[in-house]
N, C-alpha and C positions, 0 to 999 in steps of 0.2 A: 243524618241529623236533620231535625225539623227546622225549617226556616220560613218565616212568614214576613212579608214586606208590604206594608200599606203605603198607599200614595193617593194623591188627589185632594187632600185637604186644602183649606185656605180660608180667605175672608170673602164673605158674600153678603149682599144686602138682604134684608127680610123679603121673602117672596121668591128669592132666587133658588138656583139649583146647583148641585155639585154631584159628581160621581166619584166615589171612592173605589179603589182597586186593592186587592190583596193577592200578591203572587206567592204561591206556595211551592216549596221544594222539600224533598226528603220524606214525602208521604205518597201513598197511592191515592191521589187526589180524587179520582173518579168515583171511588167508593166511600168518600169521606163526607160526613156532615160538617158543614162550615157555619160559622156564626160571626155576627158583628155585635160588639158591645160598645158602650160609651161611658165615659167617666168625667165628672166635673170635680173641681177641687173640694176635698173634704167629704166626698161621697163615694159610695161603693160603685163598682162597675155594674152597669145594668144592661141586660140583654136588649138588643134592638131588633135583630132578625136572625132567623136560621134558614138554612136550605139543606135538604137531605141529598143523598146521592141520586135519588130519583127525581129531584126537582121540586119536592114539596116544600112549601115555605110557611113561615109563621112570623108574626110581627108583634112587637109591643103595641098596646092600644094607642099610645101617644104618637105613633108614626104610621099607623094603618091608613092607607089611602094616599100617603105622601111619599113613602119610601118603598123601593123595590129591590129585593135581593135577587141576584142571578149568578150563574156560573158558566164558565167556559172550560170544559174539561180538557180541550186541546191545548189550552194555554195555562192550565193549572192555576186559574185565577177566579176569584169570587169578587163580585161587584156589589156596591150599594148605591143605587140611584136615589138621590134625595131631592125632592121637589118641594116647593112652597115652604121653604125653610123659615123658621122663626127664631128669635133670640134664645128660646128655651132649648133649641137643638145645639147650642154651643157646647162643645165638649171635645175631649180627645177620643177618637174612635179607634177601636182595636179589633183586629181580626183574631178569631180563635179556632183552633183545631183540637179535637180530643178533650181530654180532661183538663190539661193545664198548659197548652202551648199557645203562646200569644205573640203577636207582632209587636213592633216598637210603638205603634200608635201614630195617628195623624191628627193634627189639630184642625177642627172646624170651628170657625167663628162667624156668627151671624150678627151683623151689626150695621146700622146705617151711619 
């Protein structure tokens, strides 16, 4: 059974940083492409970043240069380092595996 658990969200001031984690189980993590999405109320979930099994990464234009996705295959965990946060980054952040496996989400709020 696939299980994804996000953590690391919270309240941060503009310009601050957070690191999100997503611990995966029930999958062969080392060969899996993983992704982070985010969603604000009334909007669709939007792709933030992806990382392949080989470590190739891709980012939404809105976060390029500020966010970094990484993975630790020994811990079955994918990370999202978020720097220079601004209020527009406020959202629930979700980890995704495969076609339709999602974590429960973690709230990130950027506010002074």
